[in-house]
All heavy atoms as TSV, in Angstrom:
chain	resi	resn	atom	element	x	y	z
A	1	MET	N	N	3.448	5.639	15.282
A	1	MET	CA	C	2.897	4.764	14.257
A	1	MET	C	C	4.038	4.140	13.458
A	1	MET	O	O	5.049	4.784	13.204
A	1	MET	CB	C	1.997	5.541	13.302
A	1	MET	CG	C	0.737	6.081	13.905
A	1	MET	SD	S	-0.251	6.939	12.670
A	1	MET	CE	C	-1.246	5.582	12.133
A	2	ALA	N	N	3.817	2.926	13.032
A	2	ALA	CA	C	4.787	2.247	12.178
A	2	ALA	C	C	4.621	2.731	10.741
A	2	ALA	O	O	3.541	3.185	10.338
A	2	ALA	CB	C	4.572	0.737	12.244
A	3	GLY	N	N	5.689	2.609	9.958
A	3	GLY	CA	C	5.636	3.015	8.560
A	3	GLY	C	C	4.562	2.287	7.778
A	3	GLY	O	O	3.898	2.866	6.919
A	4	VAL	N	N	4.353	1.011	8.096
A	4	VAL	CA	C	3.324	0.214	7.413
A	4	VAL	C	C	1.940	0.788	7.693
A	4	VAL	O	O	1.098	0.865	6.794
A	4	VAL	CB	C	3.398	-1.267	7.845
A	4	VAL	CG1	C	2.229	-2.053	7.302
A	4	VAL	CG2	C	4.712	-1.887	7.394
A	5	GLU	N	N	1.699	1.207	8.924
A	5	GLU	CA	C	0.395	1.790	9.270
A	5	GLU	C	C	0.164	3.084	8.503
A	5	GLU	O	O	-0.922	3.310	7.959
A	5	GLU	CB	C	0.314	2.057	10.770
A	5	GLU	CG	C	0.284	0.822	11.625
A	5	GLU	CD	C	0.351	1.160	13.100
A	5	GLU	OE1	O	1.433	1.578	13.564
A	5	GLU	OE2	O	-0.688	1.012	13.768
A	6	ILE	N	N	1.182	3.930	8.450
A	6	ILE	CA	C	1.054	5.201	7.728
A	6	ILE	C	C	0.830	4.934	6.250
A	6	ILE	O	O	-0.026	5.550	5.616
A	6	ILE	CB	C	2.299	6.082	7.954
A	6	ILE	CG1	C	2.379	6.493	9.429
A	6	ILE	CG2	C	2.273	7.308	7.053
A	6	ILE	CD1	C	3.669	7.153	9.830
A	7	ARG	N	N	1.606	3.987	5.700
A	7	ARG	CA	C	1.453	3.630	4.287
A	7	ARG	C	C	0.024	3.205	3.992
A	7	ARG	O	O	-0.583	3.637	3.011
A	7	ARG	CB	C	2.411	2.505	3.924
A	7	ARG	CG	C	2.183	2.007	2.520
A	7	ARG	CD	C	2.928	0.743	2.240
A	7	ARG	NE	N	2.630	0.343	0.866
A	7	ARG	CZ	C	3.013	-0.763	0.330
A	7	ARG	NH1	N	3.721	-1.627	0.996
A	7	ARG	NH2	N	2.693	-1.043	-0.908
A	8	THR	N	N	-0.524	2.343	4.823
A	8	THR	CA	C	-1.869	1.811	4.610
A	8	THR	C	C	-2.922	2.901	4.748
A	8	THR	O	O	-3.799	3.036	3.893
A	8	THR	CB	C	-2.142	0.666	5.597
A	8	THR	OG1	O	-1.154	-0.345	5.414
A	8	THR	CG2	C	-3.525	0.073	5.373
A	9	ILE	N	N	-2.838	3.682	5.798
A	9	ILE	CA	C	-3.839	4.728	6.049
A	9	ILE	C	C	-3.862	5.758	4.927
A	9	ILE	O	O	-4.928	6.179	4.475
A	9	ILE	CB	C	-3.572	5.408	7.409
A	9	ILE	CG1	C	-3.868	4.433	8.547
A	9	ILE	CG2	C	-4.399	6.684	7.554
A	9	ILE	CD1	C	-3.365	4.897	9.902
A	10	LEU	N	N	-2.677	6.155	4.455
A	10	LEU	CA	C	-2.592	7.204	3.442
A	10	LEU	C	C	-2.564	6.666	2.007
A	10	LEU	O	O	-2.573	7.432	1.054
A	10	LEU	CB	C	-1.352	8.066	3.680
A	10	LEU	CG	C	-1.327	8.824	5.007
A	10	LEU	CD1	C	-0.036	9.611	5.151
A	10	LEU	CD2	C	-2.536	9.745	5.130
A	11	GLY	N	N	-2.509	5.337	1.866
A	11	GLY	CA	C	-2.485	4.745	0.533
A	11	GLY	C	C	-1.179	4.994	-0.212
A	11	GLY	O	O	-1.174	5.115	-1.435
A	12	LEU	N	N	-0.066	5.071	0.521
A	12	LEU	CA	C	1.228	5.286	-0.108
A	12	LEU	C	C	1.699	4.004	-0.782
A	12	LEU	O	O	1.320	2.913	-0.387
A	12	LEU	CB	C	2.264	5.740	0.936
A	12	LEU	CG	C	1.914	7.000	1.728
A	12	LEU	CD1	C	2.983	7.274	2.779
A	12	LEU	CD2	C	1.749	8.193	0.808
A	13	ARG	N	N	2.560	4.106	-1.776
A	13	ARG	CA	C	3.029	2.947	-2.541
A	13	ARG	C	C	4.130	2.178	-1.832
A	13	ARG	O	O	4.452	1.062	-2.227
A	13	ARG	CB	C	3.520	3.384	-3.908
A	13	ARG	CG	C	2.399	3.881	-4.773
A	13	ARG	CD	C	2.931	4.290	-6.135
A	13	ARG	NE	N	1.831	4.667	-6.985
A	13	ARG	CZ	C	1.609	4.149	-8.163
A	13	ARG	NH1	N	2.418	3.264	-8.661
A	13	ARG	NH2	N	0.580	4.535	-8.862
A	14	SER	N	N	4.757	2.766	-0.837
A	14	SER	CA	C	5.873	2.122	-0.167
A	14	SER	C	C	6.001	2.668	1.246
A	14	SER	O	O	5.521	3.755	1.541
A	14	SER	CB	C	7.164	2.400	-0.949
A	14	SER	OG	O	8.293	1.919	-0.250
A	15	THR	N	N	6.674	1.906	2.104
A	15	THR	CA	C	6.994	2.420	3.440
A	15	THR	C	C	8.297	3.193	3.411
A	15	THR	O	O	8.709	3.736	4.430
A	15	THR	CB	C	7.109	1.276	4.466
A	15	THR	OG1	O	8.085	0.347	4.009
A	15	THR	CG2	C	5.775	0.589	4.684
A	16	ASN	N	N	8.932	3.268	2.252
A	16	ASN	CA	C	10.164	4.033	2.090
A	16	ASN	C	C	9.780	5.453	1.679
A	16	ASN	O	O	9.689	5.772	0.493
A	16	ASN	CB	C	11.065	3.371	1.047
A	16	ASN	CG	C	12.436	4.021	0.978
A	16	ASN	OD1	O	12.754	4.909	1.764
A	16	ASN	ND2	N	13.236	3.568	0.039
A	17	PHE	N	N	9.517	6.311	2.668
A	17	PHE	CA	C	9.078	7.673	2.377
A	17	PHE	C	C	9.701	8.657	3.362
A	17	PHE	O	O	10.180	8.286	4.425
A	17	PHE	CB	C	7.549	7.789	2.434
A	17	PHE	CG	C	6.956	7.477	3.779
A	17	PHE	CD1	C	6.885	8.441	4.773
A	17	PHE	CD2	C	6.453	6.218	4.045
A	17	PHE	CE1	C	6.333	8.156	6.013
A	17	PHE	CE2	C	5.901	5.913	5.280
A	17	PHE	CZ	C	5.839	6.883	6.266
A	18	ASN	N	N	9.692	9.900	2.950
A	18	ASN	CA	C	10.065	11.029	3.802
A	18	ASN	C	C	8.908	12.002	3.778
A	18	ASN	O	O	8.087	11.977	2.860
A	18	ASN	CB	C	11.317	11.737	3.265
A	18	ASN	CG	C	12.532	10.858	3.332
A	18	ASN	OD1	O	12.881	10.358	4.383
A	18	ASN	ND2	N	13.177	10.651	2.190
A	19	PHE	N	N	8.848	12.864	4.775
A	19	PHE	CA	C	7.836	13.906	4.728
A	19	PHE	C	C	8.416	15.206	5.252
A	19	PHE	O	O	9.358	15.222	6.042
A	19	PHE	CB	C	6.565	13.509	5.497
A	19	PHE	CG	C	6.745	13.404	6.984
A	19	PHE	CD1	C	6.480	14.481	7.806
A	19	PHE	CD2	C	7.167	12.208	7.560
A	19	PHE	CE1	C	6.645	14.384	9.176
A	19	PHE	CE2	C	7.326	12.097	8.927
A	19	PHE	CZ	C	7.062	13.194	9.738
A	20	THR	N	N	7.854	16.301	4.757
A	20	THR	CA	C	8.229	17.633	5.220
A	20	THR	C	C	6.960	18.375	5.582
A	20	THR	O	O	5.891	18.131	5.015
A	20	THR	CB	C	8.996	18.416	4.133
A	20	THR	OG1	O	8.206	18.473	2.945
A	20	THR	CG2	C	10.335	17.759	3.825
A	21	ILE	N	N	7.094	19.255	6.540
A	21	ILE	CA	C	5.960	20.077	6.973
A	21	ILE	C	C	6.258	21.506	6.578
A	21	ILE	O	O	7.318	22.047	6.897
A	21	ILE	CB	C	5.736	19.959	8.498
A	21	ILE	CG1	C	5.443	18.505	8.864
A	21	ILE	CG2	C	4.615	20.886	8.939
A	21	ILE	CD1	C	5.381	18.240	10.354
A	22	ASP	N	N	5.316	22.106	5.857
A	22	ASP	CA	C	5.448	23.488	5.406
A	22	ASP	C	C	4.157	24.213	5.755
A	22	ASP	O	O	3.169	24.112	5.032
A	22	ASP	CB	C	5.713	23.518	3.893
A	22	ASP	CG	C	5.923	24.930	3.364
A	22	ASP	OD1	O	6.173	25.844	4.172
A	22	ASP	OD2	O	5.849	25.103	2.132
A	23	GLY	N	N	4.159	24.868	6.890
A	23	GLY	CA	C	2.942	25.536	7.348
A	23	GLY	C	C	1.872	24.518	7.674
A	23	GLY	O	O	2.069	23.630	8.493
A	24	ASP	N	N	0.730	24.630	6.983
A	24	ASP	CA	C	-0.391	23.708	7.190
A	24	ASP	C	C	-0.325	22.491	6.277
A	24	ASP	O	O	-1.240	21.671	6.274
A	24	ASP	CB	C	-1.722	24.426	6.946
A	24	ASP	CG	C	-2.022	25.473	8.008
A	24	ASP	OD1	O	-1.478	25.350	9.123
A	24	ASP	OD2	O	-2.783	26.415	7.711
A	25	ASN	N	N	0.727	22.370	5.479
A	25	ASN	CA	C	0.834	21.286	4.504
A	25	ASN	C	C	1.888	20.271	4.921
A	25	ASN	O	O	2.931	20.627	5.463
A	25	ASN	CB	C	1.205	21.841	3.127
A	25	ASN	CG	C	0.147	22.790	2.598
A	25	ASN	OD1	O	-1.023	22.453	2.576
A	25	ASN	ND2	N	0.567	23.969	2.189
A	26	ILE	N	N	1.590	19.005	4.642
A	26	ILE	CA	C	2.551	17.921	4.836
A	26	ILE	C	C	2.770	17.285	3.469
A	26	ILE	O	O	1.818	16.871	2.808
A	26	ILE	CB	C	2.041	16.862	5.826
A	26	ILE	CG1	C	1.746	17.500	7.183
A	26	ILE	CG2	C	3.062	15.737	5.968
A	26	ILE	CD1	C	1.077	16.577	8.172
A	27	LYS	N	N	4.037	17.216	3.031
A	27	LYS	CA	C	4.366	16.644	1.731
A	27	LYS	C	C	5.102	15.333	1.945
A	27	LYS	O	O	6.106	15.279	2.651
A	27	LYS	CB	C	5.249	17.599	0.939
A	27	LYS	CG	C	5.644	17.048	-0.412
A	27	LYS	CD	C	6.553	18.011	-1.153
A	27	LYS	CE	C	6.992	17.388	-2.475
A	27	LYS	NZ	N	7.899	18.285	-3.199
A	28	PHE	N	N	4.566	14.255	1.334
A	28	PHE	CA	C	5.193	12.933	1.395
A	28	PHE	C	C	5.928	12.682	0.091
A	28	PHE	O	O	5.366	12.862	-0.992
A	28	PHE	CB	C	4.143	11.833	1.606
A	28	PHE	CG	C	3.615	11.784	3.003
A	28	PHE	CD1	C	2.594	12.614	3.407
A	28	PHE	CD2	C	4.157	10.893	3.920
A	28	PHE	CE1	C	2.114	12.563	4.694
A	28	PHE	CE2	C	3.678	10.840	5.216
A	28	PHE	CZ	C	2.659	11.678	5.604
A	29	SER	N	N	7.166	12.259	0.190
A	29	SER	CA	C	7.956	11.835	-0.966
A	29	SER	C	C	8.198	10.334	-0.813
A	29	SER	O	O	8.877	9.910	0.118
A	29	SER	CB	C	9.291	12.572	-1.015
A	29	SER	OG	O	9.079	13.959	-1.144
A	30	VAL	N	N	7.612	9.557	-1.728
A	30	VAL	CA	C	7.685	8.100	-1.637
A	30	VAL	C	C	8.721	7.588	-2.627
A	30	VAL	O	O	8.751	7.997	-3.783
A	30	VAL	CB	C	6.307	7.459	-1.931
A	30	VAL	CG1	C	6.368	5.953	-1.814
A	30	VAL	CG2	C	5.256	8.036	-0.994
A	31	ILE	N	N	9.566	6.699	-2.145
A	31	ILE	CA	C	10.626	6.134	-2.974
A	31	ILE	C	C	10.306	4.669	-3.220
A	31	ILE	O	O	10.209	3.877	-2.286
A	31	ILE	CB	C	11.993	6.263	-2.274
A	31	ILE	CG1	C	12.270	7.734	-1.969
A	31	ILE	CG2	C	13.095	5.648	-3.111
A	31	ILE	CD1	C	13.376	7.951	-0.969
A	32	GLY	N	N	10.107	4.311	-4.481
A	32	GLY	CA	C	9.907	2.915	-4.835
A	32	GLY	C	C	8.490	2.422	-4.646
A	32	GLY	O	O	7.582	3.164	-4.310
A	33	TYR	N	N	8.358	1.146	-4.879
A	33	TYR	CA	C	7.078	0.455	-4.765
A	33	TYR	C	C	7.398	-0.952	-4.276
A	33	TYR	O	O	7.288	-1.934	-5.011
A	33	TYR	CB	C	6.372	0.405	-6.124
A	33	TYR	CG	C	4.928	-0.030	-6.055
A	33	TYR	CD1	C	3.919	0.899	-5.893
A	33	TYR	CD2	C	4.590	-1.362	-6.140
A	33	TYR	CE1	C	2.591	0.506	-5.839
A	33	TYR	CE2	C	3.268	-1.766	-6.077
A	33	TYR	CZ	C	2.274	-0.829	-5.930
A	33	TYR	OH	O	0.963	-1.219	-5.871
A	34	GLY	N	N	7.872	-1.048	-3.043
A	34	GLY	CA	C	8.287	-2.352	-2.535
A	34	GLY	C	C	9.418	-2.876	-3.392
A	34	GLY	O	O	10.242	-2.113	-3.873
A	35	HIS	N	N	9.466	-4.162	-3.639
A	35	HIS	CA	C	10.509	-4.724	-4.491
A	35	HIS	C	C	10.053	-4.770	-5.946
A	35	HIS	O	O	10.813	-5.129	-6.827
A	35	HIS	CB	C	10.939	-6.116	-4.022
A	35	HIS	CG	C	9.801	-7.055	-3.803
A	35	HIS	ND1	N	9.005	-7.500	-4.816
A	35	HIS	CD2	C	9.312	-7.601	-2.670
A	35	HIS	CE1	C	8.073	-8.306	-4.322
A	35	HIS	NE2	N	8.243	-8.380	-3.037
A	36	GLY	N	N	8.790	-4.403	-6.179
A	36	GLY	CA	C	8.297	-4.306	-7.538
A	36	GLY	C	C	8.029	-5.624	-8.232
A	36	GLY	O	O	7.810	-5.656	-9.435
A	37	VAL	N	N	8.024	-6.725	-7.487
A	37	VAL	CA	C	7.865	-8.033	-8.112
A	37	VAL	C	C	6.494	-8.632	-7.839
A	37	VAL	O	O	6.005	-9.428	-8.607
A	37	VAL	CB	C	8.974	-9.001	-7.631
A	37	VAL	CG1	C	8.831	-10.362	-8.260
A	37	VAL	CG2	C	10.331	-8.413	-7.928
A	38	GLY	N	N	5.867	-8.273	-6.752
A	38	GLY	CA	C	4.593	-8.909	-6.443
A	38	GLY	C	C	3.945	-8.336	-5.214
A	38	GLY	O	O	4.048	-7.156	-4.925
A	39	MET	N	N	3.289	-9.194	-4.477
A	39	MET	CA	C	2.478	-8.792	-3.339
A	39	MET	C	C	3.318	-8.661	-2.069
A	39	MET	O	O	4.118	-9.530	-1.756
A	39	MET	CB	C	1.372	-9.825	-3.111
A	39	MET	CG	C	0.413	-9.450	-2.008
A	39	MET	SD	S	-0.850	-10.701	-1.707
A	39	MET	CE	C	-1.646	-10.797	-3.292
A	40	SER	N	N	3.088	-7.584	-1.357
A	40	SER	CA	C	3.719	-7.391	-0.056
A	40	SER	C	C	2.917	-8.144	1.000
A	40	SER	O	O	1.715	-7.914	1.159
A	40	SER	CB	C	3.733	-5.892	0.289
A	40	SER	OG	O	3.889	-5.691	1.677
A	41	GLN	N	N	3.567	-9.043	1.708
A	41	GLN	CA	C	2.863	-9.784	2.757
A	41	GLN	C	C	2.360	-8.857	3.846
A	41	GLN	O	O	1.237	-9.013	4.329
A	41	GLN	CB	C	3.790	-10.842	3.351
A	41	GLN	CG	C	4.121	-11.947	2.389
A	41	GLN	CD	C	5.081	-12.956	2.987
A	41	GLN	OE1	O	5.517	-12.836	4.119
A	41	GLN	NE2	N	5.412	-13.966	2.216
A	42	THR	N	N	3.180	-7.897	4.214
A	42	THR	CA	C	2.782	-6.948	5.257
A	42	THR	C	C	1.618	-6.089	4.787
A	42	THR	O	O	0.656	-5.863	5.516
A	42	THR	CB	C	3.975	-6.050	5.648
A	42	THR	OG1	O	5.070	-6.879	6.012
A	42	THR	CG2	C	3.636	-5.138	6.800
A	43	GLY	N	N	1.701	-5.624	3.542
A	43	GLY	CA	C	0.621	-4.816	2.987
A	43	GLY	C	C	-0.664	-5.596	2.847
A	43	GLY	O	O	-1.752	-5.093	3.144
A	44	ALA	N	N	-0.567	-6.851	2.391
A	44	ALA	CA	C	-1.760	-7.691	2.243
A	44	ALA	C	C	-2.396	-7.953	3.598
A	44	ALA	O	O	-3.626	-7.928	3.743
A	44	ALA	CB	C	-1.393	-9.009	1.563
A	45	ASP	N	N	-1.568	-8.182	4.601
A	45	ASP	CA	C	-2.083	-8.403	5.957
A	45	ASP	C	C	-2.807	-7.160	6.463
A	45	ASP	O	O	-3.899	-7.259	7.039
A	45	ASP	CB	C	-0.933	-8.775	6.893
A	45	ASP	CG	C	-1.403	-9.057	8.301
A	45	ASP	OD1	O	-2.240	-9.959	8.475
A	45	ASP	OD2	O	-0.939	-8.365	9.236
A	46	ALA	N	N	-2.237	-5.995	6.226
A	46	ALA	CA	C	-2.869	-4.745	6.663
A	46	ALA	C	C	-4.207	-4.538	5.967
A	46	ALA	O	O	-5.196	-4.133	6.599
A	46	ALA	CB	C	-1.935	-3.560	6.401
A	47	LEU	N	N	-4.266	-4.828	4.668
A	47	LEU	CA	C	-5.529	-4.696	3.934
A	47	LEU	C	C	-6.573	-5.680	4.456
A	47	LEU	O	O	-7.751	-5.339	4.590
A	47	LEU	CB	C	-5.291	-4.904	2.439
A	47	LEU	CG	C	-4.488	-3.806	1.733
A	47	LEU	CD1	C	-4.116	-4.246	0.315
A	47	LEU	CD2	C	-5.261	-2.495	1.708
A	48	ALA	N	N	-6.150	-6.912	4.759
A	48	ALA	CA	C	-7.077	-7.912	5.302
A	48	ALA	C	C	-7.630	-7.455	6.648
A	48	ALA	O	O	-8.820	-7.625	6.927
A	48	ALA	CB	C	-6.375	-9.255	5.437
A	49	LYS	N	N	-6.781	-6.863	7.460
A	49	LYS	CA	C	-7.229	-6.367	8.770
A	49	LYS	C	C	-8.198	-5.205	8.634
A	49	LYS	O	O	-8.970	-4.924	9.546
A	49	LYS	CB	C	-6.026	-5.975	9.621
A	49	LYS	CG	C	-5.262	-7.196	10.111
A	49	LYS	CD	C	-4.040	-6.820	10.900
A	49	LYS	CE	C	-3.344	-8.080	11.401
A	49	LYS	NZ	N	-2.043	-7.791	12.013
A	50	GLN	N	N	-8.173	-4.537	7.478
A	50	GLN	CA	C	-9.140	-3.462	7.192
A	50	GLN	C	C	-10.452	-4.018	6.651
A	50	GLN	O	O	-11.385	-3.277	6.393
A	50	GLN	CB	C	-8.575	-2.497	6.150
A	50	GLN	CG	C	-7.443	-1.648	6.627
A	50	GLN	CD	C	-6.921	-0.751	5.512
A	50	GLN	OE1	O	-7.513	-0.618	4.444
A	50	GLN	NE2	N	-5.790	-0.126	5.765
A	51	GLY	N	N	-10.490	-5.352	6.453
A	51	GLY	CA	C	-11.714	-5.981	5.980
A	51	GLY	C	C	-11.752	-6.250	4.489
A	51	GLY	O	O	-12.793	-6.653	3.962
A	52	LYS	N	N	-10.643	-6.028	3.786
A	52	LYS	CA	C	-10.615	-6.302	2.346
A	52	LYS	C	C	-10.634	-7.814	2.118
A	52	LYS	O	O	-10.049	-8.569	2.877
A	52	LYS	CB	C	-9.356	-5.720	1.700
A	52	LYS	CG	C	-9.153	-4.242	1.920
A	52	LYS	CD	C	-10.141	-3.422	1.160
A	52	LYS	CE	C	-9.815	-1.944	1.326
A	52	LYS	NZ	N	-10.870	-1.081	0.870
A	53	ASN	N	N	-11.296	-8.251	1.048
A	53	ASN	CA	C	-11.319	-9.678	0.728
A	53	ASN	C	C	-10.161	-10.019	-0.209
A	53	ASN	O	O	-9.430	-9.138	-0.672
A	53	ASN	CB	C	-12.668	-10.093	0.136
A	53	ASN	CG	C	-12.958	-9.463	-1.211
A	53	ASN	OD1	O	-12.071	-9.260	-2.031
A	53	ASN	ND2	N	-14.230	-9.142	-1.448
A	54	TYR	N	N	-9.991	-11.301	-0.499
A	54	TYR	CA	C	-8.835	-11.731	-1.298
A	54	TYR	C	C	-8.796	-11.068	-2.665
A	54	TYR	O	O	-7.727	-10.697	-3.166
A	54	TYR	CB	C	-8.809	-13.264	-1.447
A	54	TYR	CG	C	-9.775	-13.801	-2.478
A	54	TYR	CD1	C	-9.371	-13.999	-3.785
A	54	TYR	CD2	C	-11.096	-14.074	-2.137
A	54	TYR	CE1	C	-10.252	-14.471	-4.736
A	54	TYR	CE2	C	-11.979	-14.545	-3.070
A	54	TYR	CZ	C	-11.562	-14.746	-4.371
A	54	TYR	OH	O	-12.442	-15.208	-5.306
A	55	GLU	N	N	-9.950	-10.887	-3.291
A	55	GLU	CA	C	-9.982	-10.296	-4.623
A	55	GLU	C	C	-9.544	-8.830	-4.577
A	55	GLU	O	O	-8.770	-8.373	-5.430
A	55	GLU	CB	C	-11.377	-10.427	-5.235
A	55	GLU	CG	C	-11.414	-10.029	-6.689
A	55	GLU	CD	C	-12.708	-10.437	-7.378
A	55	GLU	OE1	O	-13.469	-11.267	-6.839
A	55	GLU	OE2	O	-12.943	-9.923	-8.479
A	56	GLU	N	N	-10.018	-8.084	-3.591
A	56	GLU	CA	C	-9.616	-6.684	-3.450
A	56	GLU	C	C	-8.115	-6.564	-3.185
A	56	GLU	O	O	-7.450	-5.680	-3.726
A	56	GLU	CB	C	-10.396	-6.019	-2.312
A	56	GLU	CG	C	-11.873	-5.867	-2.587
A	56	GLU	CD	C	-12.663	-5.452	-1.358
A	56	GLU	OE1	O	-12.491	-6.076	-0.287
A	56	GLU	OE2	O	-13.451	-4.495	-1.483
A	57	ILE	N	N	-7.590	-7.479	-2.377
A	57	ILE	CA	C	-6.163	-7.450	-2.054
A	57	ILE	C	C	-5.335	-7.769	-3.296
A	57	ILE	O	O	-4.374	-7.064	-3.615
A	57	ILE	CB	C	-5.844	-8.422	-0.904
A	57	ILE	CG1	C	-6.514	-7.931	0.385
A	57	ILE	CG2	C	-4.333	-8.562	-0.723
A	57	ILE	CD1	C	-6.493	-8.922	1.527
A	58	ILE	N	N	-5.701	-8.801	-4.029
A	58	ILE	CA	C	-4.962	-9.165	-5.246
A	58	ILE	C	C	-4.997	-8.020	-6.246
A	58	ILE	O	O	-3.967	-7.651	-6.831
A	58	ILE	CB	C	-5.529	-10.467	-5.855
A	58	ILE	CG1	C	-5.179	-11.642	-4.936
A	58	ILE	CG2	C	-4.993	-10.692	-7.274
A	58	ILE	CD1	C	-5.857	-12.935	-5.299
A	59	LYS	N	N	-6.159	-7.424	-6.450
A	59	LYS	CA	C	-6.277	-6.338	-7.423
A	59	LYS	C	C	-5.555	-5.072	-6.972
A	59	LYS	O	O	-5.194	-4.247	-7.804
A	59	LYS	CB	C	-7.747	-6.057	-7.718
A	59	LYS	CG	C	-8.372	-7.161	-8.553
A	59	LYS	CD	C	-9.809	-6.863	-8.899
A	59	LYS	CE	C	-10.361	-7.945	-9.814
A	59	LYS	NZ	N	-11.721	-7.640	-10.250
A	60	HIS	N	N	-5.331	-4.920	-5.681
A	60	HIS	CA	C	-4.545	-3.787	-5.183
A	60	HIS	C	C	-3.094	-3.912	-5.643
A	60	HIS	O	O	-2.476	-2.931	-6.050
A	60	HIS	CB	C	-4.613	-3.741	-3.652
A	60	HIS	CG	C	-3.737	-2.704	-3.044
A	60	HIS	ND1	N	-4.126	-1.384	-2.946
A	60	HIS	CD2	C	-2.479	-2.781	-2.530
A	60	HIS	CE1	C	-3.140	-0.693	-2.383
A	60	HIS	NE2	N	-2.137	-1.520	-2.121
A	61	PHE	N	N	-2.551	-5.112	-5.593
A	61	PHE	CA	C	-1.147	-5.340	-5.934
A	61	PHE	C	C	-0.926	-5.632	-7.414
A	61	PHE	O	O	0.136	-5.358	-7.949
A	61	PHE	CB	C	-0.576	-6.478	-5.093
A	61	PHE	CG	C	-0.415	-6.094	-3.647
A	61	PHE	CD1	C	-1.344	-6.483	-2.709
A	61	PHE	CD2	C	0.664	-5.324	-3.238
A	61	PHE	CE1	C	-1.205	-6.120	-1.374
A	61	PHE	CE2	C	0.816	-4.949	-1.916
A	61	PHE	CZ	C	-0.119	-5.347	-0.988
A	62	TYR	N	N	-1.915	-6.250	-8.080
A	62	TYR	CA	C	-1.786	-6.622	-9.481
A	62	TYR	C	C	-2.872	-5.896	-10.275
A	62	TYR	O	O	-3.932	-6.453	-10.558
A	62	TYR	CB	C	-1.892	-8.138	-9.645
A	62	TYR	CG	C	-0.844	-8.895	-8.862
A	62	TYR	CD1	C	-1.136	-9.440	-7.617
A	62	TYR	CD2	C	0.441	-9.025	-9.364
A	62	TYR	CE1	C	-0.163	-10.118	-6.890
A	62	TYR	CE2	C	1.428	-9.704	-8.642
A	62	TYR	CZ	C	1.106	-10.240	-7.405
A	62	TYR	OH	O	2.070	-10.903	-6.687
A	63	VAL	N	N	-2.598	-4.661	-10.617
A	63	VAL	CA	C	-3.569	-3.795	-11.284
A	63	VAL	C	C	-3.903	-4.350	-12.674
A	63	VAL	O	O	-3.023	-4.773	-13.419
A	63	VAL	CB	C	-2.998	-2.368	-11.398
A	63	VAL	CG1	C	-3.974	-1.449	-12.134
A	63	VAL	CG2	C	-2.682	-1.810	-10.021
A	64	GLY	N	N	-5.192	-4.387	-12.968
A	64	GLY	CA	C	-5.642	-4.815	-14.278
A	64	GLY	C	C	-5.887	-6.307	-14.422
A	64	GLY	O	O	-6.243	-6.766	-15.507
A	65	VAL	N	N	-5.714	-7.079	-13.348
A	65	VAL	CA	C	-5.947	-8.520	-13.440
A	65	VAL	C	C	-7.439	-8.814	-13.375
A	65	VAL	O	O	-8.224	-8.034	-12.867
A	65	VAL	CB	C	-5.219	-9.324	-12.337
A	65	VAL	CG1	C	-3.729	-9.125	-12.424
A	65	VAL	CG2	C	-5.748	-8.996	-10.974
A	66	GLU	N	N	-7.805	-9.957	-13.914
A	66	GLU	CA	C	-9.174	-10.433	-13.825
A	66	GLU	C	C	-9.143	-11.801	-13.190
A	66	GLU	O	O	-8.364	-12.678	-13.574
A	66	GLU	CB	C	-9.779	-10.522	-15.237
A	66	GLU	CG	C	-11.220	-10.951	-15.234
A	66	GLU	CD	C	-11.796	-10.997	-16.633
A	66	GLU	OE1	O	-11.330	-10.263	-17.503
A	66	GLU	OE2	O	-12.719	-11.813	-16.846
A	67	ILE	N	N	-9.976	-11.997	-12.198
A	67	ILE	CA	C	-10.013	-13.270	-11.485
A	67	ILE	C	C	-11.255	-14.031	-11.967
A	67	ILE	O	O	-12.372	-13.528	-11.874
A	67	ILE	CB	C	-10.059	-13.054	-9.955
A	67	ILE	CG1	C	-8.800	-12.299	-9.515
A	67	ILE	CG2	C	-10.201	-14.379	-9.223
A	67	ILE	CD1	C	-8.825	-11.829	-8.090
A	68	THR	N	N	-11.026	-15.239	-12.516
A	68	THR	CA	C	-12.126	-16.041	-13.043
A	68	THR	C	C	-11.970	-17.489	-12.578
A	68	THR	O	O	-10.885	-17.928	-12.219
A	68	THR	CB	C	-12.147	-16.017	-14.579
A	68	THR	OG1	O	-10.929	-16.559	-15.072
A	68	THR	CG2	C	-12.320	-14.628	-15.122
A	69	ASP	N	N	-13.059	-18.211	-12.621
A	69	ASP	CA	C	-13.037	-19.656	-12.370
A	69	ASP	C	C	-12.504	-20.350	-13.605
A	69	ASP	O	O	-12.806	-19.942	-14.739
A	69	ASP	CB	C	-14.440	-20.176	-12.046
A	69	ASP	CG	C	-14.964	-19.660	-10.720
A	69	ASP	OD1	O	-14.139	-19.386	-9.828
A	69	ASP	OD2	O	-16.195	-19.518	-10.586
A	70	ILE	N	N	-11.747	-21.425	-13.398
A	70	ILE	CA	C	-11.271	-22.197	-14.558
A	70	ILE	C	C	-11.717	-23.638	-14.438
A	70	ILE	O	O	-12.101	-24.113	-13.421
A	70	ILE	CB	C	-9.736	-22.144	-14.710
A	70	ILE	CG1	C	-9.038	-22.633	-13.424
A	70	ILE	CG2	C	-9.293	-20.754	-15.054
A	70	ILE	CD1	C	-7.548	-22.797	-13.589
C-alpha cells in the first residue's frame, strides 16, 4: 500500500509517519500535517474517490469554515 492510501484509510494527518508493532498493537507516530498551508491535492483526490463531495473535502482541510452563497 502507498502511504497516501494508509493515511486516508486510517485518517492520519500526514503521510510522514512511522509505525511500531508491539504484540497485538500497532502504534503510528505521525510527523507534521502536510505543508500546513492548505489543501493536499493527493488527499483531496483520495477523499473524492471515497465519494466525499466538495464541501466535505473543504471542511476536512479547513476546519471550522462555513460555505455560503454570496
